[in-house]
N, C-alpha and C positions, 0 to 999 in steps of 0.2 A: 042537754043538758044530764038526763037519763041518759040516755045513751053513750053519752062519755063516761059514767059512771058504770054500766055495766058492759065498756069495754076493757077499763082498769081491772076494775074488777074479775073477767074474764084472765085477764095474763098473766096477775097475781095471783088467781087459780090457778094458772095453766104453766106458772113458773115454781112456786110451791111442789106440786106433783114433781113434774120435770126434775128438783133439787133432791123430791124422793123415790123418784126409779133409780136414779144417778146411785144415791146411799143404800136403796136394799144389792145392786148390785154391788156395790164396794163392799158393802157388806159380806158376800158371797167368795172377795176374792182373799187370798191367805194377807197375811198380816205381814208375813216377816218375807223379805226377798232378798237375796244374793243377786250385786249388781257392778260390775265394772270398764273400768273406758283407761284405755292409756297412752302416752304421749313421749317422743322424742324428743330429746332435748340434744345441742349439740354439745350443751356445756359440760363440766365432769358433774361427777355426781357426788361430791364435798356442795359444788359448786350449785346446786341442786337443792340437796339436806339443808342447804345454809338459807335456802328462801321458803325453803317452804316449815321449818324448826323456828323462822324468827316470828312469833305471832303478832308481833307487836306492828310489825310492819306492812300486816294485809292492806290493813286501811290504802297502804301504797299502790298497793295495784288491781285490789281483788274491787268491782265496784259497787258490791255488796253487800262491802263494811263501811261503815264509816268509824270505825275505828275501836278496839283491842284493846279490853282491863285485865291486866297481865293480876289475876290473885294468889296465884305459888307459883314454887316452881314447875308442877305439873298443873296444873289451871290457868285457863285464860275463858276471856266472858267477852266474843263479834258483838256487836253495836250497829246494825240497819235500817234501812228503812224497813224492813219488819219484823223488828223486835231485837231481843236480844236471845241470846245462845249462847251457854255455861258446856263446857270442854274441860276433857281431861284427858292426860296422853297417857295413856296406857303402859305402852312399849314404844322405847329408846333404842335406836341402834347405828349412831352417830354414819350418815354417809350411805347405811340402807335398809332400814327400818324404822318409821312416826307411825303409831295406832295412837290415835285420836278416839273418845264416845262419845257422844252430850247425854251428860247428866240431870239437865234439866225435866222433869216429869210429867210440863202439864205443858208440852206444847201439840197432840196430837203425835208427832214424830217421835222416835230412836234409834241410836245405834253407832255405829263407830263407821270409821276409813282406816282402812287399815292402806301405806303409803309402802311402798317397796320402789326401791333402785336398784336399779342391774348397769352394770357400765356398758358402755354397746356401742364397739366402733370408734373410739373417743368421744362419748357423748353417752346420754342418761335413756336407760330407756325405766319412764317412773308409771307405772301400775297403781292405781288406786284402787279394793273392792271393799263395797260399802254394803256392810251387816246391817241392813236397817227392817225395821216394823213403824208400819203404819197406823197409828190405833183407831183413827178417823177417818171409821168410812167413805167419808164422799171427798173426801182427801185423796185416800186410800185409790176411786176411783179414778182423783184426775191425776194424778202420778204417774198411773199406770196407763190410762190410754189419753189425755189428754200434756200433759207437760213430759213424762217420760223419763224411768228410774233414775238416768246417765244423767236428767242437764245440768243438777250443779253441778257434776263432777265435772262435767261436756267445759261447763263457763270457769269452774274455776282452774283446768288444764290451759285454758286458750288465754284467759290470764297470766297464769305463770309464762306458758309464750312467748306474751310481749311482754313481760320481769325476767325472767331470765332464759337466754335466745338458744 
């Protein structure tokens, strides 16, 4: 029994120390980052734009979104397994550009996505640029070295690719 408690105590101490080291490394990383991903679609820009602009339908094609609550003409809230996030449309040029930003201030991360659509050989090239800020040092470490700063955009583009060919 005594040995089991020593082992458990040692494991807990090791985990706490590892978390502290990761947070220390994360605190040395820049808070702000810019990351870009792109995807070609066979569909024309109007079809791709219609899909990304129809916020209410996100739950149909994105696995990470359970439902979307439309708050106003320029605000919506995504509800998913990890909680909810409120977004605001900052710029909207039909068929060409859509810029959204996170409104919530208490998530540990914030930023904006700029969707740029270009005609490309009868289809569309969609480029997403994330201007992000990660305030939580542990999450900063994880997003930089474990998940990757493009993981969310990659998943979004893959889901959109299945929804809009």
